[in-house]
N, C-alpha and C positions, 0 to 999 in steps of 0.2 A: 473528598474521596481519596482513600488510601489504598495502595496495592501491596499488601503484605510488607509494610514498613516503608515503602517508597511513596511519598505523597504525589498527588497529581501535579502540584505546583512545580515539582522537579522536572516533569515533562515540559511544562511551559517554559521553564528556564532554559532547557536544552533547545527548544524551538526558537526562542529569542536569540540565543547564541548562534544558531545556524543561520537565522535570518540576517543577523549583523554581518556574517561572512559572505552570504550569497546574494542578498538583495541588491547591494550596490553594483553588482556585475550584470544584473538582469537588464536587458535592452541596452547594453553597452558593447563597445568593442572589447573582445577578450580572446585569448588564445584557446584553441580547441584541439585536443589530442584524440585520435582515433585509436581506441584500445585494441581493435581487431586488425590494425594495419599490417601487422607482421604475420597474420595467419593466412594460409593458402585459401583463397576464396573467401576471405573475411569480409563481413559486411561493415557498415558504418556504425560504430559503437562509441559515441563521443563521450569525453569527460572534460570538464573545465577546471580551472583553478578554483572556481566556486565550490565544486564538489569536494575537492581535497581540503580546502581551508575550512569548510563547514564541518566536515567529519573530524578533522584534527581538533577543532575547537570544542566540539561536543565531547570527544574522547577525553580531553584534558579535564573537563568539568566532572565527568564520571569518575575519572581516576582520583581526583581530589576528594570527592564525596563518598564514593563507594569503591575503595581500592581493591576489595576482594571480589568484585563482580567481574565477569567476563565481558568481552566486547567483540561482536561480529559485525563487520562493516563492509561496504562495497569497495572503498578506495584504499584502506590501510590494512596492514596485516592483523589478523585476529589474535586476541590474547585471552588466556585463561578460559578456554572453552570447556574445561572440566568443572567450572564453578556451578553452583546451584542457580544463581541469577546471571543471566546473560543478556546484555543489551544488543539489539539488532538494529543497525542504523543504515538508512539510505539518505544521505545528505540532500541530494537532488534527485528524486524519483521523477522521471520524465525529462531527462537532459535534452532530448530532441526538442521538446516544447520550450525549454529554457533558452536554448540557443536560437530558437525561431521567434522569440518574443511573445510566445503564447503563454498566458498565466495559468496553465493547467499542470505545472510541475509542483512538487511538494517535498517537504522534509518528512520522512517516516522514522518514527522513534518507537521501537518495540522492546518489550521486556519479557523474557521467558523465565519461568521457575521450574527447574528440573525438566526442561525440554518442552514445557507447555506454555504457549502464549498467555500472559496474565494481564497485560495492559499495553495500550498503544495510543499514539497520537499521530495524526496527519495534520501538518501545518502548511498553509499557503500564505506567505507573508505579503505578497503584492496585493492580493484581494483582502487579506486580513482575516482569514477563516482558520479555525482550528476545530478538529474533531477528536474527541477522546473517549476511550472505552476501557472497561476493566472486566469484560465478559458478563458482568451482572447488570450493568447500566451503561449508557453512553450519552454524551452531551456535545453541544455545539456552542461555539462563541464566534461572533463575527459581526459584519455590518447590520445584520438583522437582530442583534442582541444575543442573549443566551437562551438556550432551550434544551430540553431533553430530546434525544433522538429515538424515534420509533419507526420501524420498517412498515411498508405497506402490506396489507394482507391480500395480495393478488392471488387468485385461486386458479387461474388458467393461463396457459401459454398465449392464447390468442388475445388476452388482455394485457400481456406483459410488455414492459419497456426494458430493453437490454442494451448493454454496451460491451465493447471490447476495444483494446487499443488499436489493433489492426488485424484483419484476417491473414495477412502475410506472415505473421509470426507462427502460424500453425504449419505443421508438416502436411504433406498432401493427404495422408489418411485422416489426420486430425481435422483438416479443413472440411472434408466430406461430412464428418460427424457434427462439427460445429454448424455447418450449413443447414443441417436438419433443424437445429434450434432456431437459427435466424429465420428460416422459412416459416416457422410456427408462431413467432411472436408478432406483436403489433408494430413495433418500431425498434430499430437498432441504430445506435450512434457509435462512431469511431473516434479514436484519438484521446481517450479520457485518462489513460494511465491510472494512478491510484484514486483519482477523483471519482471514478465510477463506483468504486466500492463504498466510498463515503456517501455518495448519493443514494445507494441502496439503503444504507443505515438511516439516512434522513427521510426515506419514504418517497423519493422522487423517481428512482429507478427500481427495477425488480430483480434483474439478473446481470451478473458479469460472468463471461466465460473466457478464459485465457489459458495460455500454455507457455512453457519456457521460462517460468518465473523462478527467481532465486529466493532464498529465505528472507533477504532484506527487502524484497518487493511485497511481501505478504504478511509477515509476522505482526507488524504494527497494526494492520487492518483487521485481523481476525477478532481481537477483543472489542473493537468498535462495532463491527457488524453483529457479533454475538450479543453484545450488551444492548443493542437496539432491537433484538428479537430475531435476527437473521441467522443464516447458516452458511458456513464456509467449509468445503471439503475439496479433495481431489476429485477427478472425474469418476472414480469408482466408489466414492463415499468415504474414503479414508481421510486421515489428517492431511491438512494442506500446509503444515508448518514448514516443510522443506521445499515448498514451491512446486515447480513442475506444472502439471495440468491442474487448474484451479477453477472451481465454480463457487460463486457467492450468490445467494438469493435472499429474499426478504422473509421467507417463512418455510417451515419444513415441508408442507404440502407441495409448494411450488418447486422446492429443491428436488423432491422425489420425481416430479414430472420431468425436470431437466435431466437428471441422471438417467432416467429411463430412455429419454430421447437420445442421449449420448451413447448409450450402451450398445 
């Protein structure tokens, strides 16, 4: 599978590079820095040496291979954001899970072309799972082998399985709207970070509703969900590329139901 001259294998190379930097630190003693410590009323926003090392290593490989591409990342200063192709990197999405020893963190590797997400990978090296999509198709590799990803065709909210990282990330007005959706669905799970989106693509979950996302939290996941047949937008149905309020669902019909419930 090629993504406008960037082969899928290059995403796998980046995921392996990130894993080599981050995985040895998982479930080990490591130093943790709170990025919000200096902010008045700041909450706990952790970053580890694993985050920084993994992003620096991925950036170095991109610079060697695609020196004209831009790079937007969570931990290092952005470069060449006026380029047609921009890599969007989150070396450890779910740092709170990472430092807690919970294997629901992941490396997110997204690629935009002229502002539009065109390909993305989510890699979880401890479990050994990778999800890849290019908006036209999506695939999985892991302990269960390789397979094509397809979303579930859930047609009603009362049959839907939903997840969100935590309701406490919503503002008070957002939480009231979110709660309408949670009250309507069959089951809700918390604490999934990027895994929830990939499980929608894989047909195990039907809905993710979140807020406060950054571009590096979502760009890599959009081509995976779309490639599997799902839909990703903001809460009003617009593009989710810039993050913020995000809804991901397994099919357009269910997506419309969720948006109407949030309206």
